[in-house]
Wavefront OBJ file of the C-alpha trace (Angstrom):
o trace
v 23.167 256.221 63.416
v 21.955 256.359 59.817
v 22.565 259.504 57.764
v 19.793 260.069 55.016
v 20.939 261.598 51.733
v 18.856 263.432 49.083
v 17.850 261.354 45.970
v 20.558 261.228 43.338
v 23.346 262.137 45.746
v 26.464 259.974 45.250
v 27.381 257.770 48.125
v 30.007 259.453 50.247
v 33.297 257.762 50.762
v 34.263 256.163 54.117
v 36.660 259.020 54.817
v 33.959 261.643 54.190
v 31.476 259.913 56.493
v 34.103 259.772 59.260
v 34.969 263.456 58.891
v 31.323 264.377 58.984
v 30.758 262.448 62.193
v 33.909 263.953 63.772
v 32.624 267.439 62.900
v 29.143 266.697 64.291
v 30.450 265.130 67.456
v 28.876 261.782 66.719
v 32.027 259.729 66.376
v 31.158 256.125 67.148
v 33.496 253.447 68.372
v 36.746 253.657 70.308
v 38.754 256.901 70.205
v 42.092 256.811 68.428
v 45.097 256.339 70.701
v 46.839 259.456 69.457
v 43.780 261.523 70.282
v 43.645 260.183 73.875
v 47.351 260.750 74.447
v 47.040 264.366 73.206
v 44.087 265.094 75.534
v 45.900 263.489 78.493
v 49.014 265.556 77.800
v 46.965 268.772 77.670
v 45.330 267.998 81.029
v 48.684 267.240 82.676
v 50.088 270.510 81.397
v 47.133 272.478 82.684
v 47.302 270.830 86.169
v 51.111 271.472 86.325
v 50.525 275.144 85.463
v 47.868 275.487 88.138
v 50.144 273.826 90.726
v 53.024 276.068 89.828
v 50.839 279.190 90.073
v 49.594 278.079 93.478
v 53.021 277.212 94.820
v 54.732 280.408 93.638
v 52.203 283.236 93.703
v 54.847 285.941 93.965
v 56.621 284.876 90.852
v 53.643 285.420 88.636
v 52.131 288.504 90.398
v 53.022 292.118 90.170
v 55.977 293.191 92.460
v 54.759 294.198 95.857
v 55.414 297.580 97.539
v 55.577 297.431 101.365
v 55.895 300.425 103.662
v 57.830 299.764 106.901
v 57.436 301.973 110.040
v 60.172 300.650 112.299
v 61.665 301.204 115.750
v 65.397 300.688 115.637
v 65.300 298.656 118.908
v 63.373 295.788 117.333
v 64.909 295.924 113.813
v 65.510 292.094 114.029
v 61.746 291.724 113.371
v 62.243 293.580 110.006
v 65.031 291.196 109.139
v 62.867 288.110 109.894
v 59.913 289.588 107.953
v 61.968 290.225 104.752
v 63.837 286.922 104.928
v 60.677 284.893 105.288
v 58.890 286.782 102.440
v 61.863 286.001 100.197
v 61.580 282.291 101.229
v 57.895 282.460 100.226
v 58.858 283.653 96.747
v 58.581 287.445 97.017
v 62.058 288.264 95.766
v 61.212 291.535 94.123
v 59.485 293.447 96.889
v 60.108 297.190 97.063
v 60.484 298.272 100.641
v 59.961 301.914 101.599
v 61.303 302.212 105.170
v 60.696 304.926 107.723
v 62.336 304.797 111.129
v 60.698 306.516 114.132
v 61.929 307.102 117.636
v 59.891 306.879 120.844
v 59.113 310.314 122.217
v 57.116 313.426 121.436
v 57.796 313.192 117.645
v 56.732 309.600 117.256
v 53.131 310.355 116.342
v 53.752 313.120 113.811
v 56.574 311.118 112.228
v 54.465 307.980 112.038
v 51.599 310.061 110.398
v 54.030 311.571 107.957
v 55.171 308.140 106.904
v 51.648 306.899 106.492
v 50.786 309.790 104.270
v 53.794 309.196 102.163
v 52.918 305.511 101.827
v 49.383 306.310 100.703
v 50.668 308.737 98.089
v 52.910 306.004 96.748
v 50.065 303.492 96.398
v 51.520 301.043 98.901
v 50.297 297.400 98.929
v 50.821 296.864 102.697
v 52.080 298.576 105.804
v 54.246 296.723 108.333
v 55.052 297.934 111.785
v 57.316 296.287 114.328
v 55.702 297.861 117.369
v 52.106 298.510 118.412
v 52.405 302.251 119.056
v 53.070 303.221 115.461
v 50.536 300.616 114.366
v 47.712 302.236 116.362
v 48.631 305.680 115.013
v 48.755 304.375 111.477
v 45.412 302.553 111.745
v 43.697 305.647 113.051
v 45.072 307.808 110.254
v 44.183 305.221 107.534
v 40.620 305.319 108.784
v 40.587 309.158 108.781
v 41.899 309.086 105.251
v 39.345 306.528 104.241
v 42.083 304.164 103.074
v 41.188 301.081 105.116
v 41.727 299.185 101.896
v 45.407 299.250 102.755
v 46.263 296.221 105.010
v 48.453 296.715 108.092
v 50.509 294.178 109.959
v 51.822 294.745 113.480
v 53.798 293.241 116.345
v 52.396 294.108 119.760
v 55.092 293.917 122.395
v 54.070 295.945 125.402
v 50.260 295.882 125.105
v 47.441 293.345 124.773
v 46.112 294.332 121.310
v 42.424 294.194 122.168
v 42.593 296.480 125.170
v 44.999 298.741 123.259
v 42.394 299.186 120.503
v 44.272 297.553 117.698
v 41.758 294.749 117.148
v 38.294 293.702 118.206
v 39.357 290.113 119.055
v 42.095 287.604 118.428
v 39.722 285.676 116.119
v 39.063 288.760 113.884
v 40.572 292.164 114.071
v 37.384 293.650 112.682
v 39.518 296.074 110.588
v 42.314 296.082 108.057
v 44.939 294.795 110.519
v 46.468 291.450 111.572
v 49.449 290.694 113.714
v 51.491 288.948 116.342
v 51.048 289.686 120.097
v 53.124 289.269 123.195
v 51.665 287.239 126.023
v 52.329 289.830 128.753
v 51.227 287.583 131.576
v 53.758 284.921 130.601
v 56.676 287.266 129.793
v 56.354 289.275 133.052
v 55.786 286.081 135.069
v 59.046 284.692 133.691
v 60.921 287.818 134.679
v 59.791 287.463 138.242
v 60.649 283.735 138.284
v 64.171 284.439 137.019
v 64.701 287.285 139.499
v 63.816 284.922 142.382
v 66.181 282.244 140.957
v 69.025 284.775 140.968
v 68.067 286.301 144.268
v 65.676 284.001 146.251
v 65.408 286.390 149.221
v 64.463 289.456 147.011
v 61.599 291.382 148.522
v 61.808 294.880 147.095
v 61.755 295.638 143.405
v 62.805 299.084 142.202
v 61.022 300.642 139.207
v 61.371 304.080 137.723
v 57.695 304.818 137.156
v 55.454 307.954 136.872
v 57.304 310.804 135.340
v 59.905 308.553 133.776
v 57.616 306.288 131.732
v 55.705 307.356 128.633
v 52.162 306.295 129.615
v 51.013 305.366 126.101
v 53.903 302.934 125.819
v 54.537 301.667 129.269
v 51.284 301.817 131.252
v 49.797 298.418 130.398
v 53.027 296.502 130.821
v 53.719 298.195 134.156
v 50.175 297.490 135.327
v 50.818 293.763 134.815
v 54.146 294.033 136.676
v 52.310 295.536 139.668
v 49.612 292.879 139.372
v 52.036 289.995 139.538
v 54.563 291.218 142.102
v 52.646 290.140 145.179
v 52.425 286.577 143.870
v 56.178 286.391 144.146
v 56.316 287.991 147.580
v 57.690 291.190 146.064
v 56.926 294.748 146.957
v 57.440 297.475 144.313
v 59.455 300.493 145.251
v 58.508 303.253 142.849
v 60.775 306.149 141.952
v 58.654 309.007 140.510
v 58.961 312.581 139.444
v 56.824 315.509 138.353
v 59.434 317.372 136.404
v 58.727 317.927 132.706
v 60.023 315.252 130.320
v 62.981 317.283 128.916
v 64.519 317.117 132.358
v 63.950 313.396 132.774
v 67.675 312.481 132.293
v 68.956 314.860 134.915
v 66.117 313.913 137.309
v 66.928 310.208 136.849
v 70.553 310.716 137.833
v 69.591 312.914 140.814
v 67.248 310.238 142.165
v 69.551 307.310 141.315
v 72.292 308.908 143.353
v 70.171 308.799 146.467
v 69.459 304.993 146.288
v 71.684 302.974 148.627
v 72.455 299.313 149.033
v 69.585 297.649 150.852
v 66.955 300.085 149.591
v 65.961 297.609 146.877
v 66.867 293.996 146.057
v 66.300 294.052 142.276
v 65.517 296.416 139.406
v 63.028 295.987 136.608
v 63.284 298.177 133.585
v 60.021 299.018 131.793
v 60.310 300.040 128.179
v 58.926 303.449 127.024
v 60.766 306.199 128.828
v 61.452 309.905 128.326
v 65.118 309.604 129.088
v 66.085 307.734 125.963
v 69.059 305.683 127.319
v 67.556 305.210 130.783
v 68.219 301.448 130.654
v 71.885 302.248 130.700
v 71.542 304.428 133.723
v 69.553 301.764 135.555
v 72.128 299.079 134.600
v 74.850 301.182 136.103
v 72.753 301.644 139.260
v 72.199 297.853 139.491
v 75.915 297.254 139.174
v 76.645 299.816 141.889
v 74.072 298.192 144.280
v 75.056 294.638 143.328
v 71.508 293.561 142.412
v 69.928 291.804 139.444
v 68.209 293.802 136.764
v 65.493 292.518 134.375
v 64.822 294.409 131.139
v 63.024 294.350 127.798
v 64.600 292.542 124.884
v 64.961 295.736 122.840
v 66.834 297.435 125.710
v 69.343 294.798 126.692
v 72.020 296.126 124.265
v 72.478 299.083 126.617
v 71.420 297.766 129.995
v 70.204 294.898 132.195
v 71.334 291.451 133.127
v 68.709 289.313 131.470
v 65.476 289.403 129.486
v 62.825 286.848 128.530
v 60.986 287.951 125.431
v 59.432 287.083 122.076
v 61.731 285.781 119.464
v 61.767 289.096 117.580
v 63.235 287.598 114.359
v 60.616 284.844 114.576
v 57.785 287.250 115.102
v 58.751 289.088 111.894
v 58.673 285.741 110.077
v 55.174 285.054 111.472
v 54.008 288.379 109.957
v 55.464 287.404 106.615
v 53.216 284.373 106.442
v 50.243 286.674 107.126
v 51.406 289.052 104.351
v 51.547 286.085 101.927
v 47.907 285.245 102.792
v 46.903 288.911 102.257
v 48.647 288.960 98.880
v 46.736 285.817 97.948
v 43.463 287.574 98.579
v 42.636 286.881 102.269
v 41.234 289.835 104.190
v 43.230 290.878 107.272
v 40.052 290.590 109.355
v 39.873 286.927 108.375
v 43.423 286.151 109.708
v 43.434 285.459 113.441
v 45.928 287.388 115.515
v 48.574 285.039 116.920
v 50.703 285.018 120.028
v 54.455 284.920 119.371
v 55.485 281.362 118.942
v 58.800 281.539 120.710
v 60.153 282.892 123.999
v 63.871 283.429 124.323
v 66.030 283.979 127.392
v 68.972 286.277 126.892
v 71.625 286.835 129.597
v 74.506 289.326 129.856
v 77.371 287.570 131.609
v 79.652 290.585 131.698
v 77.300 292.926 133.457
v 76.378 290.098 135.846
v 80.030 289.725 136.873
v 80.267 293.468 137.369
v 77.260 293.398 139.671
v 78.543 290.331 141.478
v 75.407 288.244 140.704
v 75.210 284.660 139.498
v 72.743 283.147 137.165
v 71.110 279.913 138.217
v 72.149 276.697 136.516
v 68.696 276.384 134.908
v 69.027 279.871 133.416
v 72.437 279.076 132.066
v 71.181 275.866 130.517
v 68.209 277.393 128.615
v 69.617 280.783 127.691
v 69.700 281.057 123.932
v 71.633 284.328 123.844
v 74.710 284.691 126.048
v 76.555 288.014 125.912
v 80.041 288.257 127.424
v 80.211 291.984 126.666
v 78.605 294.572 124.491
v 80.550 293.700 121.337
v 77.659 291.599 120.054
v 75.467 294.713 119.759
v 75.507 297.339 117.061
v 76.770 300.733 118.122
v 73.651 302.557 116.843
l 1 2 3 4 5 6 7 8 9 10 11 12 13 14 15 16 17 18 19 20 21 22 23 24 25 26 27 28 29 30 31 32 33 34 35 36 37 38 39 40 41 42 43 44 45 46 47 48 49 50 51 52 53 54 55 56 57 58 59 60 61 62 63 64 65 66 67 68 69 70 71 72 73 74 75 76 77 78 79 80 81 82 83 84 85 86 87 88 89 90 91 92 93 94 95 96 97 98 99 100 101 102 103 104 105 106 107 108 109 110 111 112 113 114 115 116 117 118 119 120 121 122 123 124 125 126 127 128 129 130 131 132 133 134 135 136 137 138 139 140 141 142 143 144 145 146 147 148 149 150 151 152 153 154 155 156 157 158 159 160 161 162 163 164 165 166 167 168 169 170 171 172 173 174 175 176 177 178 179 180 181 182 183 184 185 186 187 188 189 190 191 192 193 194 195 196 197 198 199 200 201 202 203 204 205 206 207 208 209 210 211 212 213 214 215 216 217 218 219 220 221 222 223 224 225 226 227 228 229 230 231 232 233 234 235 236 237 238 239 240 241 242 243 244 245 246 247 248 249 250 251 252 253 254 255 256 257 258 259 260 261 262 263 264 265 266 267 268 269 270 271 272 273 274 275 276 277 278 279 280 281 282 283 284 285 286 287 288 289 290 291 292 293 294 295 296 297 298 299 300 301 302 303 304 305 306 307 308 309 310 311 312 313 314 315 316 317 318 319 320 321 322 323 324 325 326 327 328 329 330 331 332 333 334 335 336 337 338 339 340 341 342 343 344 345 346 347 348 349 350 351 352 353 354 355 356 357 358 359 360 361 362 363 364 365 366 367 368 369 370 371 372 373 374 375 376 377 378
């Protein structure tokens, strides 16, 4: 390209012409090697920075503040949640934890925790059980704070029918979570009972008056649905006394049950008498029959349980939390079934009851308890 100069203007030097073309963006000919190397180095650095930011979002973001509303019985889920989050790079999370206890005060205590979390400008609420999750979701909607995401584990309810979500594909709200496959879990309990006692026909359950309906009703409905498929009749023990008298009423009824009245017991979580699983376990030992229980209740009673991997379910939620912190809306995160089922057996109580686990149960049991020393004394 020719550059015209006004008359009388001295001819520019070669260096001046080169500088002018550089400034105008009209440099002709091959680019200098040093220039190309510099550009390439800048591009590589930029790509490395983008990769690092994508791989370690927590290390370059503001510290997160997570509110936990926890039931003590499933605290393993909390451990799994925190450990997985740390593995994902969230090493500086501030956890604000509130523990609630099943019973008349669960709802007000859960609501109190939610209000405190809102006041502290929480980034996310985590619940390890569906009951406090439903209470929290309803209150967040009432407070018009559906901008706060909530994660849950649903253990005794199907989350759609319970009202936590609209569908597994999309919650339709500010929640996401991990659910128990009740059909599978309860079916496994019946299978294992029949392996231990093939001739079992009558299953004892402490039902109406002992169960907290909001916690136990859906799980127990599935128990009743499946029992006939295994040739089992349910023998219900019920009461109409008020809940404060549930413990005394349980012991009164338990004392009337004799050998031969029932062939097995199934404990259903969610009961007014707080340590009812221990009372049922003592009854099973006295009668010499097998007892199935929930995972969260085996520390105090029962011979076996097949349940979600609680630790693993917490880790599943941590992956969802990571997605939320990266900007994904909870309603765009599909609700998942728990990825792992675990058989736990209590060998010590089985010996006391005079029952024997099948070889197949012994071979697949992930947790084997010789006595209660493996459990915390809380």
